[in-house]
N, C-alpha and C positions, 0 to 999 in steps of 0.2 A: 534538415533531415531528409532521408530518402524513403520514399514509399518502396517497400520491397515487392519485387515481382512475385506474382503468385507462383506457387510451386517452388520453388527454389531454396619523509614521515610528515603528509598533511595537505588538505585541499582547501580550496576556497572558491571564490567567485568564479564564474565562467560566463561564457556567453554563447548563446545558441544562435549562431548565425541562422537566421530564419532560413538561411541558405537551403537547408533541405529539412523538411520536417516531416510532417505527417504522412500521408499515406497514399500513394498511388504508384503504379508501376511506371517506369520511365518510358519504355518502349517495348514493342514486341520482341525486339532482339535480346532483351534482358530476361525474357520470360522462360521458365522451365518448359512451358508449352512449346517453345521454339527450340528446345534442346540445347540451350547454352549451359556450359558447365558452371555449377555453383561453387563459389569460393569456399575453401576449407574452413575459413573462420566463421562462416555462417552456420548456426546450429542446424543439425539435420531435422529437428522437429519443425523449425521454421521453413526450411527448404521444401519439405514434403507436405506442408499443411495447406489445405484448401481454404483456410480461414483468411479473411481480409487482414492486411498487415501494414505496419508502419515501422520506420527505422530512423534512428539517430546515431551519429558517430561521435566518438570522443572529441574529435576536433571541433565539431559543431557545438557540443555542450560547452566548450570553453568560451564561446562567444556570448553567453548570457550568465546571469547571476545564479550559479549553481554551487551550493555549499555541500549539501549531502547528496548522495548518489541518486536518491529518488527525485531530485530536481531535474534529472536528465530527461524525464518524460513529461514535464509539465506543460509543454506546448503541443503534444501529440493529440490527435483527434479523440474526442469523447472520453478523455481521461481526466480525473481529478484526484490529486493526492491530498488527503486530509492531514496536512502538515500544519500544526497549530503554532509552532515556534521552531527555531533552528535547534536541532538536537532532539526533537520530539520522537519518543520511542513508539508512538502510536500513529504513525503515518500510514493510514489505510488507503488502499487503492479503490477508487470508484470508477465504474465504466458506464457504457451506454444504458444498461438495464440493471445495474447493481449500485446501491447507494453507499454512503460512507459509514454504514453500520454492518456491512456484510463482508467482513474481511476474508471469509472462507470462499468467496466467489471470485477469487483471482489467484494467480500463481506467479511466483517470482523465482527465477533460477539464475545462478551465476556459474558459468562454465559447466552447465549440466547438473549442478548441485542445488537442491531445493533450499530456498531461503524463506519461503512462506511459513508462517507460524500457524499451522492448521490444528493447533490445540484448542482453538476457539473461533468464534464468529462474532466479533464485536470490536469496539474501538481499542480494546486491550490486547489484540492479537495481530499486530501489524507484522509485515515481513521483517526479517532481520537484515535490513538495508546496510547496517553498519559494517558488515563483513566485507563490503566492497567500497572502494573510494573512487571519486570522480577521476583521479589521476590514472587509475588503472584501466578505465573504460576504452575498449576498442569500438564496439558497436552495441546498441540495444535494439532488439527486435520486439515488437508487440504484435500479438495475435488476438483477434477479437472473436469470441464465441466458441461454442463446444463442437466444432466441426471436424476435429481430428480425433481418430480412435487412439492415437498415441498418448493422449492426455486425459486425466480424470475429469469428472464433472465440475470440479472447482474451476475449470477453464471457461465456464459459462460467461463470466464477465470479461476478463482479459488475462493473457499470459505474457509476462515480461521476461525476456531471455537476454541476460547480460553476458557479453563475452569480453574477457579482459585481454590485454595485450600479450603477444608472444614475442619477447625480444629475440632478435637475431644477432645483435651485437650489444656491447655494453651501453646502457642508457640510464639516465637519472632524471626524474621529474620531481620538482619540489614547489610547494606553494604555501604562502602564508596569507591569511585573510583576517580582516577585522570587520565587524558589523555592529550597527547600533540602531535601535528603534525607540522612538518615544511613544508611550501609550497613555491615553487619557480616556477614562470612562468611569462614571460614578465618582467615588472619592479617590480613585487612583490616578495620579499624575506623575509618571516616573519614566526614566530612561532605562532600557534594558539593553545590554550589550554582550559582546563575547568575541572570541577569536578562535581560529582553527589553523593548525599547521599539519601538512600532509606531505608525504614523500613516497615515491615508488621507484624501484630500481630493478634492473634485470640484466642478465648476460647469458651468453651461450658458451658452454665449454664442451666442444665436440658434440656428442649426441644429447648432452644434458643441458636443459634450460632451467635457470634459477631466477625466480621473481620474488621480490620482497616488497612489503607494503606496511606503512605505519601511519597512524593518525592520532592527533590529540585535539580534542574539542572541549572548550570551556564556554558555556553559554547560559545566559539568564533569560527566562521566558516571562512574558506578561501573565497576569492572572488567568487561570483556566476556568474558574467558576466563581460565583458570587453567592454569599450566604444570604438567605432570606429569613425573615421572622414570620412565625405562624400566629395568626389571630387566636387569642385565648379568651374564653368567656368569663374568666375570673376577674377579680378586682385587685388593685394594688400592684406595685412594681416600681422600678427605678426609672425616673424620667431621664431621657437621654437626648443628646444631639448627635449630629453627624450622619444620620441615616439618609437614604435617598429613596424617594417614591417614584415608581414608574409602573408600567403595566407589563404583564408577561405576554408571551406570543399569542395567547388566546384572548387578550384584552382585559384580563382580570387584574385588579390592583395588587401590588406587592410592595414590600418594604425591603430594600437592600441594605444589609448591615455590615458586610465584609467582602473582601476579595481574598480568595485562597487558591492554592495550587500554583503559586509562583515558583517555578522549577529552576533551580540552579543545578545544571548537569555537567559533570566532568566525565568525558568518555575517552578511552584509549583503546586502540585497535592495533594488533600486530598479526601479520600473515606471512606465511612462507608457502610458495607453490613451486614444486619440482616436477619437471616433465622430462621424460626420457624417450627418445626416438629410437626404437629398436631397428627400424628401417624407415624408408620414406613414407610408408603406408601404415606403420604400427606405432602407436604412441601410448604411453602410460603416464598419468599425472597424479600427483599427490598434493592435497591442500590441507594445511594446518592453520587454523585461525583462532584468535582469542579476542573477545570484546569485553571490556570492563566498563561498567557504568556506576558512578557514585552520584547520587542526587539528593537534594534537600529541598523540600517545599515549605514556603513561608506564607504568612498571612498578613494582609493589610486590614487592620481593624478600624472601621469607621466610627464606632460608637464611643461616646464620652458621656460620663455622668453629668447631667445638666447642672448639678450643684457643685461638684468638686473638680470636674474636668478629668477624672480618672477613667481609664479604659474600662469598658463593660463588655464581658464576653460570655456571660452565662446568666441563667435565671429568667425572670420576667421583667419586661421593660414597658414603659409607657411612651407611646408615640402620639403626641397631641392628645394626651389623656386616654388613649385606647390601649388596652393591654395586649402585649404580644409575648410569645415564648421564643427563646433562642435555642438553637441547636449547637451544642458544644463542638460538634464536628466541623462546623463552619468557621471555627477560630483555631483549630488545632493544627500545629505543624507536623511534618512527617519527614521521613528519609528512606532511602533504599540503597542497597548495594547488590550488584549482580555481576557474576562472571559467566560468560557464555563461550562455549568452545565448539568449533566445527571441525570434524575430521572427514575428509572426503577423498575418494579415489575415482578416477575415470580411466577408461581404456577404450581405444578404438583401433580397428585393424581391417585392412582390405585383405581378407583371407584368400581371395581368388578374384579373377576378373568379374565374376558374377556375384560374389558374396562379400558383405561387409558386416562386421560385428562391432557393437557399441555397448558399453556398460558404464554405469555410474552408481555409486553408493555413497551414502553419507550418514554420519551420526552427529546429532546436535544435542548437547547437554548443557545444563545450567548447574554446575557444581556448587555455586553460591547464589542464593536468591533470597534476600532478606528485605522485608518491608516493615517499617515501623511507623506507628501513629500515636500521638499523644491523645489522652482522653479529653483534654481541654487545653485552653491557652496557657493555663498556669499549673496544670497537674504534672507531677513527675512520672506518674504512672500512665499506662496506655496498653497498647497491644503490639505484638510482634507476629508477623506471618512469614513462615519459611516455605519456600517453593523449590528448594534444592531436590534433585532427583527427577525433575521434570525434563522432558525432551522427546526426541523422535529419531527414528531410523528409516531410511528409504533405500530401496534398491531397484534399479531398472536395467533390464537386459533387452537388447534389441538387435535383430538380424535383418539386414536389408538385402534382398535378392533382386538384382537388376541384370537379367540375362543379356549378354552381348549379341547373341544370335538365337535363332529358333523362336523363342517367345518374346522377341524384341517388342518394345512398346509398353511392357509391364515393369513397374517397380513395386515390389511387394515387401512390406515391413511386417515382421512378426515380433511380438514382444511380450514380456512378463514384467509385472510390477508387484512390489511388496512394500507396505509401510506399516509402522507401528508407532502410535502416539501414547505417551504415558504422562499422566498428570498426578501430582501429589502436592497438597497444600495443607499446612497445619497452622492454626492461629491460637495464640496464647495470650493470656493476660500477663503483664509485666510490671514489676514495681518501678522500673525505670525504662521508659519507652525507647530511650536511646541505646540500650544495651540488651541484646538478645539473651545474654547470660542470666538476666534477672527474671526469666520466664517463670510463671507459676502455673495457673490452671489452664488446661486445654479447653478452648471454647468452641473450636470447630475443626473438622478434618474432612477433606474432600479428596477422593482418589478414584482412579479408573484408567482403563486402557481401551483404545480402539485399534483395529487392525484391518487392513484391506489387502486382498490378493486379487490380481487382475491378469488376464491374458487378452491379447488383441491381435488383429490382423488388418492390414490396410493395403489396398492395391491401387496404384496410380496407373491407369491404362490409357495409353494414347492410341485409341483404336482407329483413328483417321488423322490425316495431316493437321487438321485444325481442331480436333476434338480431344478432350482429356476428361476421362471419367475417374473419379476417386471414390472408392467404396470401402467401408470398413465396419468393423464391429468390435465392441469391447465388452467382455464378460467379467463381472466383479463379484466378489464375496466379501462382505463387511461384517465385522464382529465387534461387539462391545462386551468387555469382560472386567471382572474385579471391581465393579462400581460400588462405592459406598460413600455415605454422607453422615457425618456426626455433627450435632450441635447440642448445646446445653438445653435448648428448648425442646428439640425433637428426639434427642437420644441417637442411638445407632440405627442406621438404615442401610441394608445391603440389598443389591439389586441382581436379579437373575441375568444370566448371560443372554445376549441377543445375537441373531444372525439374519442378514438380509442378502439376497442375491439380485443382480440386475443385469440386464442386457441392453447395450446402447448401440444402435445402428447409426451409421453416418453415410451420407451420399452427397456428392458434388459433381456437377457437370459444367465444364468450361468450354467456350467456343472462341477461337481466335478469329474475330470478325474481320480484321484487316491487319495490316502491318502495325497499326497504332492502337487498336482497341480490342479488349477482351471482355466477354460477357460470361457471367458465372451465376449459377443457381446452386444453393447449398441447403442441406437439411441435416439436423443433428439432434439426437436424443441423448440426454445425459442424466446422471443421478449424482446429487451432492448429498453425501451421507452426513449425519450429525457428528459434530466434533465431541471430544471427550468432555470438555467443560460445559457445552450445551446440555449434556446429559447429567453430569455429576459435580457441578460447582454451584453450591448454594452457600453463600457466606456473606458476611459484612466486613468490609475493610475501610476503616475511616468513615467517610461520608457516603460510601458507595455500598449498595446491597445488590447481590446477584442471586437470581432464582433460576434454577435449572429444571429440566423435565426429563427423567430417564425414559419416557415413552415416546419421545420425538420420532417422527417418521422422516425418511430421506426425501429431499426435494426430487420431483420428477420434472425435468426441463425438456421442452420441445422448442427448438429454434430453427428459423429459416431465414434466408437472405437472397435477394436478387441484387446483383451488382454489375456495374459497367466501369471499366477503368482504362485509361489510355492518355494520349497526348491531346492537349487543348490549351488555348489561350497562352501559348508560349511556354507551357509547363506541362505538368501531369495532373490529372483529375481523376478522382474516384467518386462515383455516385452510387449509393446503396439504399435499398429498402430492407428493413429487418423486422422480425417479429419473434417474440419469446413468450411462451406460455408456461407457467410454473404451477404445479400442484404441490400442496403441502410445503409451501415456501417457508424456509427457516429464517426467522428474524429474532434479533435481540432488541426489544423495545425498552427505551430508557425514558422515564418520566422526570418531572421537575424535582422529585425528591431523590434523584440519583439512584433509583431502583431499576435494575435491568431484569427483564423477564424473557426467557427463551421460549418460543412457541412456534407452531405451524400455522400458516394461513392457507386456507383451503385452495384458492385458485387466484392467480394474478396473470395479467397480460400486459406486455409492453410492446408497442410497435412504433417505428419511426423511420426517419431518413437521415442520411449522413452524407455530407459533401466534404471532400478533403482535396486541397490544392497546394501545389508547390511549383515554384518557378525559379530555380537557381539561375543566376545570370540573365534575368529578364531584361535588365539594362546593365550597362557596363559597371561592374562593381556592386550591383544591387541584387539581392536575393529576397524573394517574397514567398509567403506561404500563409495558410490559414485553413480553418475548418468550421463547419456549422453542423450541429446535430439537433434534431427535434425528436422528442419522445412523447408519445401519448400513452400513459400508463393508467391502469385501472385495477381495482380489487373487484374480482368477479364473484367470489364466494368467500364467506368468512363466518362460520357458525358461531365462533367465540365472540365476535364483535360485529353484529349485523349492521351497525351504524356505519361501518367502514365500506360496505359494499357500494360500488359506484364511485368511490373516492380514488384519489391518486395514490400510487405506491409511495411509501415514505422515502425521503432523501433522494429521489430521482428527479432532477430538474427537468422542466419542459424543454428549455433551450440551453445549449452550450455552444460557445464559439471561441476561436482563437484567431489572432492576426499577428503576424510577426514579419520583421524585415531587418536585414543586416546590410550595411553598406561599408565596403572597403574603400576608404578614401584614397589610400595608397598602400605601400608595403608596410607602413608603420601603424597607421590609424584604422581602427574598425569601430563602427557604431552599431548598436542593436536596440530595437524597440519591440516589445512584445505586449500584446493586449489579450486578456482573458475575460470571458463573460460567462456567468452562470445565472439561469433564470429561476423562476419560482419553484420552491420545493417545500415539503411538509415533514414535520417530525411526528405528528400525531396521526394515528390511523384514520380518524374521522375528519382529518384536514381542518381541525378547529383552530390551529395555530396560524391564523391569517395575518397576524402582526409579526412577521418573521424577522424584521429588521432590528432585532434586539437580542440580548442575551437569552439563550434557551431556544431561539429560533434558528431556522436554516434559511438564511437570507439570500437574495440576489446579490451579485457583486459584479463590478467592472473594475479591473485593475490594469494599470499600465506600468510596465517595467522598462528600464533603460540601462545601457551600459556603454562605456567608452573605453576602448583598450588601446594601449600604445606600446609598440615593441621598441624598447630602449636600445637593445643590441640583439645580435642573432640568438643569444641564449637567455636573454632577460626581457620580461614584459611586465607591465603594470596596468591596472585598470581601476576605475571607479564606477559605481553603479547605484541604482536605487530600485527597490521593489515597492509596488503600490504607491506610485508617485502622487496620485491624487488623494492619498490618505483615506481611502474608502473604508468605512467601518462595517465589517460584515462578519457573519457568524456561521459556524457549523455546530450549533448548540453552544459551543465555546467560542470566544472571540478569536478571530484570526489576527495576525500581526498588522499593525498600522504601518505607516511609512517607515521603510527600513533602508539604511545606507550601507553600502559595501565598499571595501577597498582591498586590493590584493597586489601581491608581487609574486611573480612566477619565474622559475629557473628551469631550463631544459638543457640537458647535456646528451 
């Protein structure tokens, strides 16, 4: 992958030639500071951003084991994707100062259209990665931190900008992949496998470009959670066998009785993208995409009646003569069906030598969203939750003024933004949990809407040959309206409308120290407003309970960074010191009872250093790269939980590191090895979960991935690979996959 200069039907496995990866400018000649023209395929947001950046190309992604498109960034600096299994719909982005429970502190775009699911801020609101396939990728740019006025405060963690291919002649890319992983933990000893087929095609007909994409994924995942029995003071119960004793992450004894959440997902994606060039400098593009997901979750019940051998899944049990109570939800199967649709349009035009206009708008809807859960392992009845009608709308208009004479040295960007997020969820009892038509009593209803309007201006001023000053300000107005929560216990609750206004200044100063090195100091203030479900989603779904707070305050983020980047050690290097202070930080805390609570934390601070290195062609045929990030994080104020003050921020590891290498043996053979490390982190605010190397903890991990590719003919290639070669057992509350094997065949025309 390449560090980006400042300023400036079916997939499967792939290989990331360490070739170019994370983050550092190649040389001064590639820098905007030195006035080189930026390629049209690079997003304007990335080209004009003062934030540190990293880039990976689609060709590089093919060199490592990448099944879903989020795998494209897995070796980039300071990033972690919480992908628990292949086909996981909850693949959250974590960055330098944001953990794997803060989904709203990152942004993901594809061709300028927002894919981030900013309806919520937790594990259940991951970006809609599925809309893009690995076969479509041209480049992926990553920006770190809230240093650009063109982006909202959700950019405080990372902003991922995906650009798909623009075919200039007929082309076809197809890939078929199979994967298999054996998982062994507690009473589960099973193999989980799947396959994926993907194809993309495109052609140009005069001024019209047509691109098609299709994908089919069928994947089975390992257990996501494990049922525990609760100590009960009573007497009597069924004596059982099959349970497993261990300790939870705080060191307390527990009894494991089942594995649940084993997800069998079948996903289908279809997409059409039309682009029309009215002239060389004016282009209109239309994107239509549909993603369908059908999944079923199953349970592995460990318990057997000691006398009869029959399965036991409810009531009171005796474990070595001690009575425990079972939770029926830990043995209950479930299923879900969703249909997601994206409608997007973008337009860009060079109106005159001095002015450029850009626009992007999208509508994302879920016309079908049904989740079903049985009441128990044997019950026909259960609950049905409907989420249809949920979605969002976004509109961005941007004008770029770059005078060719007179005020030369300035590039001024003016913009307006509008978004609207709507949430609607209804839960019913059902006589047959498999059939939503058997709904009876309404047990819960959550709805509400948030809206943000913003205007901004940003000026890149090259006021001297070696100096570039970027200054900007973003003004926002946020509203929360139509909020209501109903439950059988609390009745109807409606909430008054709210409005917040915020001003976010940005400032960055860059100095071209020499032909090979650039120094930069950056400052940014940002606001991350509460999402609609943080405000208005209080409900129980299966084994999960969510508790919202309509009075949540927006996060106030102040970030700064000092960085040096340039040529060193036969490649390119970036060294950075960064700090982020957050007041009223928004978190979704999940405890071991699967209860999630949304709340503000008064004040947090994270500071650290990051080194990113890449050296393509360091030796003949060999490309190297890697990164190291250290973060010192602390809770400075927390009136709700004084015991957390002085403790570390949750789910933010102290160390992260990557190391990767690809070697091109000859024109046919390519090998890749990638190593990822993540250090100590905590899930509890008081850092009491010191035994993190088990279910429920957020453990350290060290994984090694490898892939070997062979080009059979000019148009056909095959590869085999393995992820987590050492079979490291690690957790992000849920268990990650153990050793996973990959195989693929690829066709390019």
